[in-house]
C-alpha positions as CSV (number, residue, x, y, z in Angstrom):
1,M,2.2,1.2,2.3
2,S,5.3,1.6,4.4
3,A,8.4,3.4,3.0
4,V,11.9,3.2,4.4
5,S,15.1,5.1,3.5
6,S,16.1,5.7,-0.1
7,G,19.6,5.3,-1.4
8,A,21.6,7.1,-4.1
9,S,20.5,6.6,-7.7
10,H,23.0,5.4,-10.4
11,A,20.9,6.2,-13.5
12,A,23.8,5.6,-15.8
13,D,24.1,2.0,-14.9
14,P,21.4,-0.5,-16.2
15,L,19.3,-2.0,-13.4
16,R,20.1,-5.6,-13.1
17,I,17.0,-7.8,-13.2
18,A,16.6,-11.5,-12.5
19,I,13.4,-13.4,-13.6
20,A,11.9,-16.3,-11.7
21,G,9.9,-18.9,-13.7
22,A,12.0,-18.0,-16.7
23,S,10.5,-20.7,-19.1
24,G,6.9,-20.0,-18.2
25,R,4.5,-17.8,-20.2
26,M,4.9,-14.8,-17.9
27,G,8.6,-15.4,-17.4
28,R,9.2,-15.3,-21.1
29,M,7.2,-12.1,-21.5
30,L,9.3,-10.5,-18.7
31,I,12.5,-11.6,-20.3
32,E,11.5,-10.0,-23.6
33,A,10.5,-6.8,-21.9
34,V,13.8,-6.6,-20.0
35,L,15.8,-7.2,-23.1
36,A,13.9,-4.5,-25.0
37,A,14.4,-1.9,-22.2
38,P,17.6,0.2,-22.6
39,D,17.8,1.0,-18.9
40,L,17.6,-2.7,-17.8
41,V,19.8,-5.8,-18.2
42,L,18.9,-9.4,-17.6
43,S,21.2,-10.7,-14.9
44,G,19.6,-14.0,-13.8
45,A,17.0,-16.5,-14.9
46,I,15.5,-19.1,-12.5
47,D,13.4,-22.1,-13.1
48,V,12.5,-25.3,-11.1
49,A,15.0,-28.1,-10.8
50,D,13.2,-30.4,-13.2
51,S,12.7,-27.8,-15.9
52,P,13.8,-29.0,-19.4
53,A,15.0,-25.4,-20.0
54,L,17.8,-25.6,-17.5
55,G,21.1,-24.7,-19.0
56,M,19.5,-23.0,-22.0
57,D,20.0,-19.3,-22.8
58,A,17.1,-17.4,-21.3
59,A,16.4,-15.7,-24.6
60,A,16.6,-18.8,-26.8
61,F,12.9,-18.8,-27.4
62,T,13.3,-15.4,-29.2
63,G,16.0,-16.7,-31.5
64,A,18.6,-14.5,-29.9
65,A,21.1,-14.9,-27.1
66,S,21.2,-13.0,-23.8
67,G,24.3,-14.6,-22.3
68,C,22.2,-15.5,-19.3
69,L,21.5,-19.2,-18.7
70,I,18.5,-20.6,-16.9
71,T,19.4,-22.2,-13.6
72,S,17.7,-23.7,-10.5
73,D,20.5,-22.2,-8.4
74,V,18.6,-19.3,-6.9
75,P,21.5,-17.7,-4.9
76,G,23.7,-18.0,-8.0
77,A,21.1,-16.5,-10.3
78,I,20.4,-13.4,-8.1
79,A,23.9,-12.8,-6.6
80,N,24.6,-10.2,-9.3
81,S,21.1,-8.8,-9.5
82,Q,19.4,-5.8,-7.9
83,V,15.8,-6.8,-8.4
84,L,14.1,-10.2,-8.7
85,I,10.7,-10.3,-10.5
86,D,8.7,-13.3,-9.4
87,F,5.4,-14.5,-10.9
88,T,5.6,-18.1,-9.8
89,R,3.8,-20.0,-7.0
90,P,3.5,-19.0,-3.3
91,S,5.9,-21.8,-2.1
92,G,8.5,-20.9,-4.7
93,T,8.2,-17.1,-4.1
94,M,8.7,-17.6,-0.3
95,R,11.9,-19.6,-1.0
96,H,13.1,-17.0,-3.4
97,L,12.5,-14.2,-0.9
98,A,14.6,-15.8,1.8
99,H,17.5,-15.8,-0.6
100,C,16.7,-12.2,-1.6
101,E,16.9,-11.0,2.0
102,A,20.1,-12.9,2.6
103,L,21.7,-11.3,-0.5
104,G,20.1,-7.8,-0.3
105,V,18.2,-8.2,-3.5
106,K,14.9,-6.3,-3.9
107,A,11.8,-8.0,-5.2
108,V,8.7,-7.4,-7.4
109,I,6.1,-10.0,-6.5
110,G,3.2,-10.7,-8.9
111,T,2.5,-14.2,-7.5
112,T,-1.0,-14.7,-6.0
113,G,-2.6,-17.2,-3.7
114,F,-0.6,-16.4,-0.5
115,S,-1.9,-17.4,2.9
116,A,-2.3,-14.9,5.7
117,E,0.8,-16.3,7.3
118,E,2.8,-16.0,4.1
119,K,1.8,-12.4,3.7
120,D,3.0,-11.8,7.3
121,R,6.4,-13.3,6.4
122,I,6.6,-11.1,3.3
123,A,6.0,-8.1,5.4
124,E,8.8,-9.3,7.7
125,H,11.2,-9.6,4.7
126,A,10.2,-6.1,3.7
127,R,11.8,-4.8,6.9
128,H,15.1,-5.7,5.4
129,I,14.7,-5.4,1.6
130,A,12.4,-3.3,-0.6
131,I,9.4,-5.2,-2.1
132,V,6.6,-4.3,-4.4
133,M,3.8,-6.8,-4.1
134,A,0.5,-6.5,-6.1
135,P,-2.0,-9.1,-7.3
136,N,-2.0,-7.3,-10.7
137,M,0.8,-5.2,-12.1
138,S,-1.4,-3.8,-14.9
139,V,-1.6,0.0,-14.9
140,G,-5.2,-0.2,-16.1
141,V,-6.3,-2.6,-13.3
142,N,-4.8,-0.3,-10.7
143,V,-6.6,2.7,-12.1
144,M,-9.8,0.5,-12.1
145,L,-9.3,-0.1,-8.4
146,K,-9.5,3.7,-7.8
147,L,-12.7,3.8,-9.9
148,L,-14.1,1.0,-7.9
149,A,-13.5,2.8,-4.6
150,L,-15.4,5.8,-5.9
151,A,-18.3,3.7,-7.2
152,A,-18.5,1.7,-4.0
153,R,-18.8,4.8,-1.9
154,S,-21.5,6.3,-4.2
155,L,-23.5,3.1,-4.6
156,Q,-23.5,2.0,-1.0
157,D,-27.3,1.7,-0.6
158,G,-29.6,-0.3,-2.9
159,Y,-27.0,-2.0,-5.1
160,D,-25.9,-5.6,-5.1
161,I,-22.2,-6.2,-5.7
162,E,-20.9,-9.1,-7.7
163,I,-17.4,-9.8,-9.0
164,L,-16.9,-12.0,-12.1
165,E,-13.4,-13.1,-13.2
166,T,-12.3,-15.3,-16.1
167,H,-8.8,-16.8,-16.6
168,H,-7.0,-19.5,-18.7
169,H,-7.4,-23.1,-17.7
170,H,-3.8,-23.3,-16.3
171,K,-4.5,-20.9,-13.4
172,E,-4.4,-22.7,-10.1
173,D,-5.9,-20.2,-7.5
174,A,-9.5,-19.0,-7.4
175,P,-10.9,-16.4,-7.1
176,S,-7.9,-14.6,-8.7
177,G,-5.8,-12.4,-6.6
178,T,-7.0,-9.4,-8.6
179,A,-10.7,-10.3,-8.0
180,L,-10.0,-10.5,-4.3
181,K,-8.2,-7.2,-4.3
182,M,-11.2,-5.7,-6.1
183,G,-13.5,-7.1,-3.4
184,E,-11.2,-5.7,-0.6
185,V,-11.2,-2.3,-2.2
186,V,-15.0,-2.2,-2.6
187,A,-15.6,-3.4,1.0
188,A,-13.1,-1.0,2.5
189,A,-14.7,1.9,0.6
190,Q,-18.0,1.0,2.3
191,G,-16.4,0.7,5.7
192,R,-16.5,-3.1,5.8
193,S,-14.1,-6.1,5.7
194,L,-14.3,-8.5,2.8
195,K,-13.9,-11.5,5.1
196,D,-17.2,-10.6,6.7
197,C,-19.3,-10.2,3.6
198,A,-17.7,-12.3,0.8
199,V,-19.7,-15.2,-0.8
200,Y,-17.5,-17.5,-2.9
201,A,-19.9,-20.3,-3.9
202,R,-23.6,-20.8,-4.5
203,E,-25.3,-24.1,-5.1
204,G,-28.8,-25.5,-4.5
205,I,-31.5,-23.7,-2.6
206,T,-29.5,-20.7,-1.3
207,G,-32.4,-18.4,-0.4
208,E,-32.6,-14.8,-1.3
209,R,-29.4,-12.9,-1.8
210,D,-28.0,-11.1,1.3
211,P,-27.9,-7.5,0.2
212,S,-24.8,-6.9,2.3
213,S,-22.8,-9.6,0.6
214,I,-20.2,-9.3,-2.1
215,G,-20.4,-12.3,-4.4
216,F,-17.7,-13.9,-6.5
217,A,-18.0,-16.0,-9.7
218,T,-15.0,-17.7,-11.3
219,I,-14.6,-19.0,-14.8
220,R,-11.6,-21.0,-16.1
221,G,-11.1,-21.9,-19.7
222,G,-9.0,-21.6,-22.8
223,D,-6.2,-19.1,-23.0
224,V,-8.0,-16.1,-21.5
225,V,-5.3,-13.8,-20.0
226,G,-7.6,-12.2,-17.5
227,D,-11.0,-10.5,-17.5
228,H,-12.5,-8.9,-14.4
229,T,-15.9,-7.2,-14.0
230,V,-17.4,-5.7,-10.9
231,L,-21.2,-5.4,-11.2
232,F,-23.3,-2.9,-9.1
233,A,-26.9,-4.1,-9.7
234,G,-29.6,-1.7,-8.6
235,I,-33.3,-1.4,-9.3
236,G,-33.7,-0.3,-12.9
237,E,-30.0,0.0,-13.6
238,R,-26.7,-1.8,-13.6
239,I,-23.2,-0.3,-13.5
240,E,-20.4,-2.5,-14.7
241,I,-16.7,-1.7,-14.4
242,T,-14.6,-4.0,-16.5
243,H,-11.0,-4.6,-17.3
244,K,-9.9,-7.1,-20.0
245,S,-6.3,-8.2,-20.7
246,S,-5.6,-9.4,-24.2
247,S,-1.8,-9.8,-23.5
248,R,0.5,-10.3,-20.6
249,T,2.6,-7.4,-22.0
250,T,0.7,-5.0,-19.7
251,Y,1.7,-7.1,-16.6
252,A,5.3,-7.1,-17.8
253,Q,5.5,-3.4,-18.4
254,G,3.9,-2.7,-15.0
255,S,6.5,-5.0,-13.4
256,L,9.3,-3.1,-15.0
257,R,7.9,0.1,-13.6
258,A,7.8,-1.5,-10.2
259,A,11.4,-2.6,-10.5
260,R,12.5,0.9,-11.5
261,F,10.5,2.3,-8.5
262,L,12.6,0.1,-6.2
263,A,15.9,1.2,-7.6
264,D,16.5,3.9,-5.0
265,R,14.7,2.2,-2.1
266,T,16.4,0.0,0.5
267,A,13.5,-1.5,2.4
268,G,9.7,-1.3,2.8
269,L,6.6,-2.9,1.4
270,F,5.0,-1.1,-1.5
271,D,2.1,-1.7,-4.0
272,M,1.2,-0.4,-7.4
273,N,-0.5,2.6,-5.9
274,D,3.0,3.7,-4.7
275,V,4.6,2.9,-8.0
276,L,2.0,4.8,-10.0
277,S,1.6,7.6,-7.5
278,L,-2.1,6.8,-7.1
279,N,-2.2,7.3,-3.3
């Protein structure tokens, strides 16, 4: 990913963090993680205009007080912040990024489901502010991506590749951003583009499987945080690489690592490979 100039570090000062989607499941997990981190301080909490949580203390759900009230006023919420962490929806994230650029606030983006045009706009924002964007902030998932690249190169001939993902029934995009990233990594490792070989649906008389395809299967149900399996199915053997999330804590902690990574960076578009030094 691209890197631009770094600024001076002020390690003694807590990094000021704003959270988008403050009353949601991920937002609350992020707030708890920020409040528990001695080097971070919660400086802003954003939610949609019709949220019943507006005006409440962002930490009220913990039984404690943070002194930070939830608001729908994005510029007001991030004006005193250094980094915004955003796990909302593409439309909301794009609006938030416009304010971040205007105010010089950096961003950690865990939102998925962006269009190609929106991704181009994010790259344009990154010319002016530092951004970490990743479909999955989990350290384990990002290590898995490295394992998948190795497996895909070694299992290029004679193995059918299928990607299975399961998430809770509230998730709105499919396949998940993480599953798509896994497909992109596997395809790139084999010198291909995912858009040329992905199969997202099968129904009826489909005929024999195209051996060059990468198939996706999506399951939605219950409160599953996120399970991903990449299957390499050969003749006489199957290799499965799986990651299962039992808590959103791993996403929150990865997001905080991303925020710390941005502390000394003024502009550029980064991913978790940069944050975790996996490149």
